[in-house]
MARGUBA-870804 format. One line per field, with one value per residue: residue number from 1; y, z, x of N, C-alpha, C in turn; residue in one letter. Coordinates in Angstrom, 3 decimals, padded with zeros to 6 digits. Atoms other than C-alpha are relative to their C-alpha. Layout:
residues N
i: NUM, ...
n.py: Y, ...
n.pz: Z, ...
n.px: X, ...
ca.py: Y, ...
ca.pz: Z, ...
ca.px: X, ...
c.py: Y, ...
c.pz: Z, ...
c.px: X, ...
aa: a, ...
***
This chain:
residues 120
i: 1, 2, 3, 4, 5, 6, 7, 8, 9, 10, 11, 12, 13, 14, 15, 16, 17, 18, 19, 20, 21, 22, 23, 24, 25, 26, 27, 28, 29, 30, 31, 32, 33, 34, 35, 36, 37, 38, 39, 40, 41, 42, 43, 44, 45, 46, 47, 48, 49, 50, 51, 52, 53, 54, 55, 56, 57, 58, 59, 60, 61, 62, 63, 64, 65, 66, 67, 68, 69, 70, 71, 72, 73, 74, 75, 76, 77, 78, 79, 80, 81, 82, 83, 84, 85, 86, 87, 88, 89, 90, 91, 92, 93, 94, 95, 96, 97, 98, 99, 100, 101, 102, 103, 104, 105, 106, 107, 108, 109, 110, 111, 112, 113, 114, 115, 116, 117, 118, 119, 120
n.py: 000.584, 001.237, 000.907, -000.300, 000.764, 001.369, 000.735, 001.172, 001.012, 001.193, 001.465, 001.157, -000.570, -000.635, -001.136, -000.258, -001.484, -000.400, -001.476, -000.445, 000.104, -000.713, -000.807, -000.423, -000.763, 000.775, 001.494, 000.054, 001.416, 000.285, 001.383, 000.372, -000.123, 001.244, 000.010, 000.988, -000.505, -001.421, -000.630, -000.974, -000.739, -000.647, -000.622, -000.207, -000.947, 000.100, -000.173, 000.500, -000.117, 001.298, -000.169, 001.426, 000.411, 001.241, 000.467, 001.030, 000.704, 001.000, 000.839, 001.035, 001.264, 001.322, 000.071, 001.323, 001.100, 000.347, -000.502, -000.239, -001.355, -001.235, -000.848, -001.338, -000.224, -001.237, -000.026, -001.482, -000.033, -001.421, -000.431, -001.099, -000.721, -000.450, -000.942, -000.954, -001.381, -000.620, 000.926, 000.525, -000.751, 000.725, 000.799, 001.181, 000.891, 000.686, 001.066, 001.099, 000.700, 000.658, 001.169, 001.058, 000.366, 000.666, 001.540, 000.890, 000.179, 000.274, 001.350, 000.326, 000.168, 001.251, -000.164, -000.061, 001.310, 000.676, -000.833, 000.473, 001.450, 000.231, 000.189, -001.174
n.pz: -001.022, 000.496, -001.248, -000.320, 000.796, 000.425, -000.858, -000.538, 000.108, -000.744, 000.646, -000.684, -000.971, 000.611, 000.375, 001.314, 000.355, 001.400, 000.384, 001.017, 001.329, 001.060, -000.426, 001.148, -000.527, -001.084, -000.385, -000.330, -000.077, -000.902, 000.338, -000.468, 000.939, 000.754, 000.824, -000.468, -000.787, 000.514, -000.595, 000.921, -000.636, 001.045, -000.045, 001.397, -000.225, 000.875, -000.577, -001.259, -000.249, -000.335, -000.529, 000.091, -000.483, 000.807, -000.166, 000.828, -000.569, 001.105, -000.403, 000.791, -000.909, 000.742, 000.855, -000.459, 000.990, 000.165, -001.404, -000.005, 000.620, -000.533, 001.068, -000.710, -000.408, -000.489, -000.555, -000.336, -001.089, -000.004, -000.748, 000.767, -000.402, 000.898, -000.608, 000.701, -000.162, -001.200, -000.843, -001.089, -000.453, -000.357, -001.391, 000.254, 000.885, -000.751, -000.738, 000.694, 000.335, -001.213, -000.173, 000.720, -000.281, -001.261, 000.118, 000.752, -000.943, -001.396, -000.313, 000.794, 001.262, 000.331, 001.177, 001.251, 000.314, 000.727, 001.290, 000.807, 000.164, 000.936, -000.644, 000.162
n.px: -000.720, -000.490, -000.428, -001.412, -000.942, 000.616, 000.919, -000.409, 001.019, -000.516, 000.434, -000.606, -000.777, -001.079, 000.295, -000.472, -000.039, 000.241, -000.224, 000.773, -000.557, 000.803, 001.160, 000.826, 001.107, 000.891, -000.604, -001.245, -000.520, -001.182, -000.331, -001.257, -001.143, 000.034, 001.224, 000.838, 000.993, 000.548, 001.165, 000.757, 001.036, 000.618, 001.390, 000.556, 001.362, 001.066, 001.142, -000.339, -001.224, -000.561, -001.193, -000.513, -001.307, -000.308, -001.398, -000.544, -001.183, -000.565, -001.045, -000.443, 000.238, 000.130, 001.255, 000.609, -000.158, -001.311, -000.397, -001.477, -000.062, 000.583, 000.706, 000.635, 001.297, 000.468, 001.350, 000.333, 000.947, 000.410, 001.150, 000.539, 001.095, 000.770, 000.896, 000.755, -000.611, 000.709, 000.768, -000.820, -001.045, -001.321, 000.133, 000.804, -000.695, -000.864, 000.677, 000.336, -001.287, -000.372, 000.826, -000.602, -001.375, 000.147, 000.682, -001.191, -001.216, 000.443, -000.420, -001.167, 000.162, 000.761, 000.797, -000.838, -000.438, 001.191, -000.019, -000.967, 000.223, 001.160, 001.241, 000.999
ca.py: 114.676, 111.879, 108.960, 109.500, 107.928, 105.008, 102.936, 099.859, 096.501, 093.600, 090.039, 087.094, 089.285, 090.773, 094.405, 095.354, 099.059, 100.262, 103.507, 105.421, 104.535, 106.294, 109.039, 109.466, 111.474, 109.919, 107.009, 106.323, 103.087, 101.885, 098.927, 097.017, 097.123, 093.403, 094.074, 091.273, 093.470, 096.437, 098.594, 100.646, 103.223, 104.677, 106.802, 106.737, 109.632, 109.163, 108.931, 107.083, 107.163, 104.091, 103.926, 100.991, 099.688, 096.839, 094.724, 092.600, 089.856, 087.676, 084.764, 081.692, 078.215, 074.472, 073.994, 071.363, 069.664, 069.652, 069.816, 069.920, 073.259, 076.628, 078.670, 082.391, 082.880, 085.803, 086.854, 090.228, 091.225, 094.449, 096.471, 098.669, 101.194, 102.064, 105.133, 107.520, 111.252, 112.341, 110.680, 109.093, 110.979, 109.957, 108.880, 106.742, 105.185, 104.380, 102.677, 100.530, 099.591, 098.915, 096.591, 094.464, 094.462, 093.538, 090.620, 089.393, 089.651, 088.663, 085.288, 085.276, 085.793, 083.013, 084.499, 085.591, 082.104, 080.912, 083.501, 082.458, 078.723, 079.275, 079.205, 081.424
ca.pz: -164.335, -164.942, -162.666, -161.246, -163.120, -162.284, -161.103, -159.046, -159.571, -157.065, -158.500, -156.342, -153.686, -156.291, -156.924, -160.462, -161.325, -164.540, -165.853, -168.077, -171.859, -173.531, -172.931, -175.376, -175.209, -172.268, -171.720, -170.101, -170.421, -168.005, -168.714, -167.130, -168.817, -170.023, -171.492, -169.514, -167.323, -168.781, -167.171, -169.355, -167.717, -170.140, -170.552, -173.409, -173.780, -175.649, -174.716, -171.761, -170.071, -170.046, -167.657, -167.990, -165.830, -167.611, -166.664, -169.308, -168.346, -170.638, -169.732, -170.990, -169.752, -170.744, -173.758, -172.754, -176.091, -176.164, -172.520, -173.470, -175.277, -173.779, -175.477, -174.758, -173.000, -172.097, -170.200, -169.299, -166.269, -166.488, -164.642, -166.499, -165.209, -167.538, -166.511, -167.829, -168.255, -165.538, -162.596, -160.567, -158.496, -158.160, -154.601, -155.804, -158.533, -156.053, -153.680, -156.351, -157.564, -153.750, -153.578, -156.418, -155.511, -151.881, -153.098, -155.518, -152.612, -149.516, -147.894, -149.400, -152.703, -152.818, -155.375, -157.788, -157.618, -158.600, -161.454, -162.721, -162.433, -164.716, -162.183, -162.690
ca.px: 145.054, 147.409, 148.587, 152.133, 155.119, 155.944, 153.323, 153.836, 151.709, 152.431, 152.048, 152.669, 154.323, 156.788, 156.557, 156.837, 157.914, 156.234, 157.418, 155.084, 155.694, 153.016, 150.458, 147.655, 144.413, 142.523, 145.090, 148.187, 150.426, 152.917, 155.096, 157.913, 161.383, 160.902, 157.519, 156.000, 153.855, 151.651, 149.106, 146.611, 144.475, 141.937, 138.804, 136.413, 133.790, 130.608, 127.031, 128.291, 131.573, 133.808, 136.717, 139.214, 142.149, 143.826, 146.737, 148.425, 150.882, 153.206, 155.385, 157.156, 156.068, 156.053, 153.820, 151.232, 151.530, 155.222, 156.405, 160.123, 159.390, 158.650, 156.067, 154.764, 151.629, 149.594, 146.605, 144.790, 142.645, 140.611, 138.017, 135.652, 133.222, 130.431, 128.431, 126.018, 127.192, 124.893, 123.209, 125.896, 128.273, 132.002, 131.208, 128.363, 130.411, 133.003, 130.486, 129.377, 132.931, 133.673, 130.756, 132.113, 135.651, 134.619, 132.398, 135.493, 138.046, 136.034, 137.081, 140.581, 139.112, 136.753, 134.387, 137.286, 138.617, 135.221, 135.095, 138.309, 137.510, 134.519, 131.649, 128.540
c.py: -001.393, -000.751, 000.348, -000.962, -000.355, -000.330, -001.338, -001.003, -001.091, -001.114, -000.960, 000.509, 000.643, 001.289, 000.428, 001.500, 000.029, 001.348, 000.230, -000.010, 000.675, 000.865, 000.450, 000.743, -001.139, -001.252, 000.088, -001.463, -000.094, -001.398, -000.169, -000.097, -001.253, -000.220, -001.149, 000.444, 001.453, 000.264, 001.187, 000.571, 000.948, 000.470, 000.170, 000.801, -000.095, 000.364, -000.415, -000.005, -001.387, 000.047, -001.400, 000.100, -001.212, -000.395, -001.139, -000.602, -001.072, -000.841, -001.237, -001.115, -001.303, 000.074, -001.289, -001.058, -000.469, 000.500, 000.245, 001.408, 001.029, 000.666, 001.317, -000.237, 001.313, 000.211, 001.551, 000.011, 001.493, 000.188, 001.151, 000.616, 000.786, 000.947, 000.972, 001.440, 000.559, -001.020, -000.772, 000.859, -001.017, -000.873, -001.144, -001.205, -000.923, -001.121, -001.150, -000.845, -000.840, -001.252, -001.176, -000.514, -000.842, -001.429, -000.785, -000.485, -000.628, -001.703, -000.389, -000.183, -001.002, 000.105, 000.341, -001.244, -000.719, 000.474, -000.578, -001.668, -000.092, -000.173, 001.170, -000.292
c.pz: -000.395, 001.284, -000.064, -000.856, 001.042, 000.854, 000.413, -000.016, 000.743, -000.417, 000.614, 000.925, -000.551, -000.511, -001.257, -000.373, -001.494, -000.243, -001.163, -001.518, -001.092, 000.804, -001.265, 000.472, 000.697, 000.282, 000.437, 000.116, 000.598, -000.199, 000.632, -001.083, -000.935, -000.885, 000.561, 000.959, -000.452, 000.663, -000.824, 000.825, -001.072, 000.255, -001.483, 000.233, -001.174, 000.740, 001.504, 000.255, 000.381, 000.520, 000.218, 000.772, -000.357, 000.303, -000.983, 000.506, -000.996, 000.900, -000.949, 000.894, -000.903, -000.757, 000.275, -001.173, -000.343, 001.222, 000.070, -000.550, 000.952, -000.997, 000.706, 000.172, 000.555, 000.541, 000.403, 001.140, -000.104, 000.640, -000.836, 000.781, -001.181, 000.399, -000.815, 000.207, 001.225, 000.767, 001.030, 000.435, 000.029, 001.165, -000.245, -000.887, 000.673, 001.039, -000.782, -000.387, 001.355, 000.336, -000.866, 000.350, 001.319, 000.096, -000.738, 001.213, 001.452, 000.172, -000.821, -001.487, -000.615, -001.161, -001.232, -000.362, -000.857, -001.363, -000.819, -000.339, -000.996, 000.627, -000.442, 000.765
c.px: 000.560, 000.639, 001.668, 000.862, 001.117, -001.121, 000.360, -001.110, 000.943, -000.691, 000.767, 001.147, 001.273, -000.545, 000.549, -000.090, -000.335, -000.061, -001.049, 000.670, -000.638, -001.182, -000.611, -001.047, -000.822, 000.528, 001.548, 000.598, 001.141, 000.428, 001.243, 000.991, 000.036, -001.126, -001.065, -001.171, -000.406, -001.264, -000.374, -001.135, -000.690, -001.400, -000.490, -001.422, -000.865, -001.339, 000.051, 001.514, 000.616, 001.513, 000.514, 001.327, 000.281, 001.381, 000.221, 001.231, 000.474, 000.961, 000.226, -000.189, -000.115, -001.255, -000.498, 000.000, 001.456, 000.815, 001.569, 000.277, -000.636, -000.670, -000.444, -001.480, -000.298, -001.370, -000.286, -001.063, -000.406, -001.268, -000.525, -001.226, -000.725, -001.140, -000.418, 000.790, -000.477, -000.742, 000.516, 001.150, 001.278, -000.110, -000.926, 000.589, 000.958, -000.702, -000.432, 001.185, 000.474, -000.878, 000.359, 001.267, 000.003, -000.553, 001.157, 000.994, -000.400, 000.571, 001.188, -000.262, -000.718, -000.723, 000.928, 000.563, -001.075, -000.147, 001.086, 000.054, -001.181, -001.463, -000.863, -001.175
aa: m, a, y, s, d, p, q, t, v, t, i, n, a, i, a, n, t, l, p, r, i, s, t, r, d, n, a, g, i, f, q, k, d, d, g, n, v, k, l, t, v, s, n, l, y, g, k, r, y, r, r, t, a, r, l, d, h, k, k, m, a, a, d, p, l, f, p, a, q, n, s, p, f, s, m, s, f, y, v, v, a, d, v, p, q, f, g, y, s, i, a, e, q, k, q, i, a, d, g, l, t, t, w, l, t, a, t, s, g, a, n, l, l, k, l, l, g, g, e, n
***
């Protein structure tokens, strides 16, 4: 089963339409036409199952060493579920994922801001 084409990712209140650009074994890649936003959804099967949703972002911004020049910058944010082949139902996996995402986003994302700020 594959994700529908296209996917939409909203960043800073701007909806980015990402058409599918690649389908591989156990992976789908969706990317904006300018290449600045890319969503990769993949599954790796072995002794454990690893399921990943990854968002890559690129931009041009002032270079901190040479403020008169723009330089390319990029970042990624991803979520990985690492589960054994047996022992956790899909519903239980979702409950655990909900626990983490709720913790990160509670109180206007306070814990996510702390994580991104380097707290531990």
